[in-house]
VOLODO-815620 format. One record per atom (N, C-alpha, C): atom name; z, y, x; residue number from 1; residue in three letters. Coordinates in pm, 1 decimal, always signed. Each point is the difference from the previous one (the first is absolute). Example, Ala and Ser with C-alpha at 12.3 -4.5 7.8 and 13.67 -1.06 7.14 Angstrom:
2
atom	z	y	x	seq	type
N	+780.0	-569.0	+1319.0	1	ALA .
CA	+0.0	+119.0	-89.0	1	ALA .
C	+0.0	+120.0	+90.0	1	ALA .
N	-72.0	+105.0	-35.0	2	SER .
CA	+6.0	+119.0	+82.0	2	SER .
C	+73.0	+109.0	-77.0	2	SER .
This chain:
66
atom	z	y	x	seq	type
N	+3910.1	+2295.5	+1754.1	1	MET .
CA	-80.4	+88.9	-81.6	1	MET .
C	-125.7	+38.4	+79.2	1	MET .
N	-112.6	-4.9	-66.2	2	THR .
CA	-127.0	+38.9	+60.5	2	THR .
C	-42.8	+134.8	-55.4	2	THR .
N	-26.6	+92.2	+89.5	3	LEU .
CA	-49.0	+130.7	-42.2	3	LEU .
C	-151.4	-5.2	-15.3	3	LEU .
N	-49.2	+68.5	-102.0	4	LYS .
CA	-144.1	+10.7	-22.2	4	LYS .
C	-34.5	+148.0	-5.7	4	LYS .
N	-105.9	+36.3	+69.9	5	PHE .
CA	-42.8	+138.7	+4.5	5	PHE .
C	-139.6	+13.8	-58.3	5	PHE .
N	-24.1	+114.8	-62.7	6	ALA .
CA	-132.2	+32.1	-53.0	6	ALA .
C	-55.6	+117.0	+80.2	6	ALA .
N	-127.9	-1.7	+25.5	7	ALA .
CA	-66.2	+110.5	+69.5	7	ALA .
C	-28.1	+111.2	-100.5	7	ALA .
N	+48.4	+118.2	+28.4	8	ASN .
CA	-29.2	+114.9	-84.7	8	ASN .
C	-132.8	+58.6	+46.2	8	ASN .
N	-104.0	-23.0	-76.5	9	LEU .
CA	-134.2	+39.7	+40.3	9	LEU .
C	-26.3	+149.5	-12.7	9	LEU .
N	+92.4	+73.1	-59.2	10	SER .
CA	-12.4	+144.9	-3.7	10	SER .
C	+44.0	+61.4	+133.2	10	SER .
N	+80.0	-73.6	+76.8	11	PHE .
CA	+53.2	+51.8	+125.6	11	PHE .
C	-47.6	-76.1	+123.6	11	PHE .
N	-31.7	-127.9	-14.5	12	LEU .
CA	-40.9	-81.1	+114.7	12	LEU .
C	-151.7	-5.9	+12.9	12	LEU .
N	-45.8	-20.3	+120.4	13	PHE .
CA	-142.8	-19.4	+29.5	13	PHE .
C	-85.4	+119.0	-45.1	13	PHE .
N	+55.3	+119.9	+12.9	14	LYS .
CA	-69.0	+120.6	-48.0	14	LYS .
C	-126.7	+32.1	+77.5	14	LYS .
N	-20.8	-67.5	+112.5	15	GLU .
CA	-124.2	+20.9	+75.4	15	GLU .
C	-119.1	-64.3	-70.2	15	GLU .
N	+27.8	-81.4	-101.2	16	LEU .
CA	-104.0	-70.1	-75.2	16	LEU .
C	-15.4	+58.9	-139.5	16	LEU .
N	-119.4	-12.0	-57.7	17	PRO .
CA	-15.7	+35.8	-141.4	17	PRO .
C	+92.5	-87.3	-85.9	17	PRO .
N	+41.0	+54.6	-112.5	18	PHE .
CA	+100.3	-66.7	-82.9	18	PHE .
C	-32.2	-146.5	-28.7	18	PHE .
N	-119.3	-30.6	-46.7	19	LEU .
CA	-30.6	-137.8	-39.1	19	LEU .
C	-3.8	-96.9	+118.7	19	LEU .
N	-20.4	+49.3	+118.8	20	GLU .
CA	+1.7	-86.0	+118.8	20	GLU .
C	+141.8	-33.5	+44.7	20	GLU .
N	+97.1	+72.8	-48.4	21	ARG .
CA	+139.5	-21.8	+39.2	21	ARG .
C	+55.3	-133.1	-52.0	21	ARG .
N	-55.6	-50.7	-108.6	22	PHE .
CA	+47.5	-127.2	-54.4	22	PHE .
C	-22.3	-112.8	+100.4	22	PHE .
N	-119.6	-7.1	+54.7	23	ALA .
CA	-30.4	-103.9	+99.6	23	ALA .
C	+85.5	+19.3	+124.7	23	ALA .
N	+19.6	+123.1	+39.7	24	GLU .
CA	+80.5	+27.4	+119.3	24	GLU .
C	+144.6	-43.9	-20.5	24	GLU .
N	+52.0	+20.0	-120.2	25	ALA .
CA	+136.4	-45.0	-30.0	25	ALA .
C	+9.4	-151.6	+13.0	25	ALA .
N	-100.1	-69.8	-50.8	26	ARG .
CA	-0.6	-147.4	+8.7	26	ARG .
C	-9.3	-45.2	+145.4	26	ARG .
N	-85.8	+64.7	+77.6	27	ILE .
CA	-13.2	-33.9	+142.0	27	ILE .
C	+132.9	+21.1	+72.0	27	ILE .
N	+74.3	+102.3	-41.0	28	ALA .
CA	+129.5	+30.0	+61.9	28	ALA .
C	+109.5	-97.0	-45.2	28	ALA .
N	-32.0	-89.2	-94.1	29	GLY .
CA	+96.4	-101.6	-41.7	29	GLY .
C	+72.1	+26.4	-130.2	29	GLY .
N	-34.9	+108.1	-66.7	30	PHE .
CA	+63.4	+28.8	-129.0	30	PHE .
C	-60.2	-87.1	-109.7	30	PHE .
N	+81.9	-36.9	-96.2	31	THR .
CA	-47.4	-75.1	-116.5	31	THR .
C	+10.6	+82.9	-127.7	31	THR .
N	+55.1	+121.1	+12.9	32	ALA .
CA	+16.2	+88.2	-114.9	32	ALA .
C	-23.4	+143.8	+44.3	32	ALA .
N	-46.7	+81.4	-94.9	33	VAL .
CA	-24.5	+141.4	+27.3	33	VAL .
C	+53.5	+84.2	-114.6	33	VAL .
N	+17.8	+128.4	+30.4	34	GLU .
CA	+33.5	+97.5	-103.1	34	GLU .
C	-90.1	+121.1	+19.0	34	GLU .
N	-25.8	+69.3	-109.5	35	VAL .
CA	-92.1	+113.3	+1.0	35	VAL .
C	+64.1	+113.3	-79.0	35	VAL .
N	+14.6	+115.3	+64.9	36	LEU .
CA	+64.3	+112.2	-68.0	36	LEU .
C	-97.1	+90.0	-74.7	36	LEU .
N	-120.6	+16.7	+53.0	37	PHE .
CA	-93.0	+96.9	-57.5	37	PHE .
C	-137.2	-64.3	-21.9	37	PHE .
N	-13.1	-86.0	-100.6	38	PRO .
CA	-125.2	-74.1	-19.3	38	PRO .
C	-100.4	+70.5	-90.2	38	PRO .
N	+22.4	+124.3	-32.3	39	TYR .
CA	-72.9	+65.2	-108.5	39	TYR .
C	-149.7	+17.5	+23.7	39	TYR .
N	-44.2	+3.5	+124.3	40	ASP .
CA	-141.7	+22.8	+28.8	40	ASP .
C	-82.8	-127.6	+5.6	40	ASP .
N	+65.1	-114.8	-18.2	41	VAL .
CA	-68.4	-129.4	+14.7	41	VAL .
C	+12.4	-77.1	-131.9	41	VAL .
N	-109.9	-52.9	-52.0	42	PRO .
CA	+7.6	-79.7	-122.8	42	PRO .
C	+92.0	-121.7	+18.1	42	PRO .
N	+74.9	-31.4	-102.9	43	ALA .
CA	+91.6	-114.2	+4.5	43	ALA .
C	-74.1	-128.8	+34.5	43	ALA .
N	-124.8	-12.1	-46.0	44	SER .
CA	-77.2	-121.5	+28.5	44	SER .
C	-25.2	-16.5	+149.9	44	SER .
N	-17.3	+111.0	+72.6	45	GLU .
CA	-19.7	-5.9	+145.3	45	GLU .
C	+127.6	-44.7	+70.8	45	GLU .
N	+113.0	+52.0	-45.8	46	ILE .
CA	+128.3	-40.0	+58.4	46	ILE .
C	+23.7	-148.2	-25.3	46	ILE .
N	-24.1	-43.8	-121.8	47	LYS .
CA	+17.2	-141.3	-33.6	47	LYS .
C	-88.8	-88.2	+87.5	47	LYS .
N	-124.0	+41.7	+19.0	48	ASP .
CA	-93.2	-76.6	+83.7	48	ASP .
C	+52.7	-13.1	+142.8	48	ASP .
N	+50.6	+106.5	+57.1	49	ARG .
CA	+52.8	-4.9	+137.3	49	ARG .
C	+125.2	-86.2	+8.5	49	ARG .
N	+81.5	+3.6	-102.7	50	LEU .
CA	+118.4	-86.4	-2.6	50	LEU .
C	-41.1	-147.1	-0.7	50	LEU .
N	-94.8	-34.5	-85.8	51	LEU .
CA	-43.9	-139.0	-10.1	51	LEU .
C	-71.0	-46.1	+126.3	51	LEU .
N	-86.7	+83.8	+53.7	52	ARG .
CA	-74.3	-34.3	+122.1	52	ARG .
C	+91.0	-28.2	+118.9	52	ARG .
N	+111.4	+70.9	+4.1	53	ASN .
CA	+90.3	-10.3	+114.6	53	ASN .
C	+126.5	-78.9	-30.3	53	ASN .
N	+4.4	-64.2	-116.7	54	ASP .
CA	+115.2	-81.6	-39.3	54	ASP .
C	+130.6	+77.7	+14.0	54	ASP .
N	+2.1	+117.8	-62.2	55	LEU .
CA	+116.3	+87.7	+5.1	55	LEU .
C	+60.0	+17.3	-138.7	55	LEU .
N	+131.7	+17.4	-4.5	56	ASP .
CA	+68.7	+35.5	-122.9	56	ASP .
C	+21.3	+150.6	-1.0	56	ASP .
N	-11.0	+60.2	-116.5	57	LEU .
CA	+31.2	+141.3	-17.3	57	LEU .
C	+141.0	+8.0	-57.0	57	LEU .
N	+92.2	+60.5	+74.3	58	VAL .
CA	+139.1	+1.8	-43.7	58	VAL .
C	+45.8	+135.9	-50.3	58	VAL .
N	-80.4	+105.2	+24.5	59	LEU .
CA	+33.9	+132.2	-51.0	59	LEU .
C	-127.1	+82.5	-10.1	59	LEU .
N	-15.1	+68.6	-111.7	60	ILE .
CA	-111.8	+92.7	-16.2	60	ILE .
C	+50.4	+114.0	-87.5	60	ILE .
N	-21.5	+121.8	+43.7	61	ASN .
CA	+37.9	+115.2	-80.3	61	ASN .
C	-109.8	+27.3	-101.4	61	ASN .
N	+40.1	+42.6	-115.8	62	THR .
CA	-96.1	+38.8	-102.9	62	THR .
C	+32.6	+144.4	-38.6	62	THR .
N	-97.8	+75.0	-48.5	63	PRO .
CA	+27.4	+138.7	-34.9	63	PRO .
C	+95.6	+6.8	-119.1	63	PRO .
N	+87.5	+101.2	-0.9	64	PRO .
CA	+90.3	+14.3	-114.4	64	PRO .
C	-76.8	+44.8	-123.2	64	PRO .
N	+52.2	-30.4	-115.9	65	PRO .
CA	-67.6	+45.3	-122.7	65	PRO .
C	+12.1	+152.0	-11.8	65	PRO .
N	-94.3	+57.4	-72.0	66	ASN .
CA	+2.3	+146.4	-20.4	66	ASN .
C	+102.9	+35.6	-104.9	66	ASN .
């Protein structure tokens, strides 16, 4: 069995601005990321960083309905 890990960008690489964390995750060897609090960043920006860094998004929190 092969284990696969995703970088949680809400907790890792906090010394960097959020959008720069995608590249840092790729440099660290991750092929997938998860994001817990994406509310301040347009979805198009997140998608762009995923594509640029050849990353899969495996978890993203969305706000609950009112």
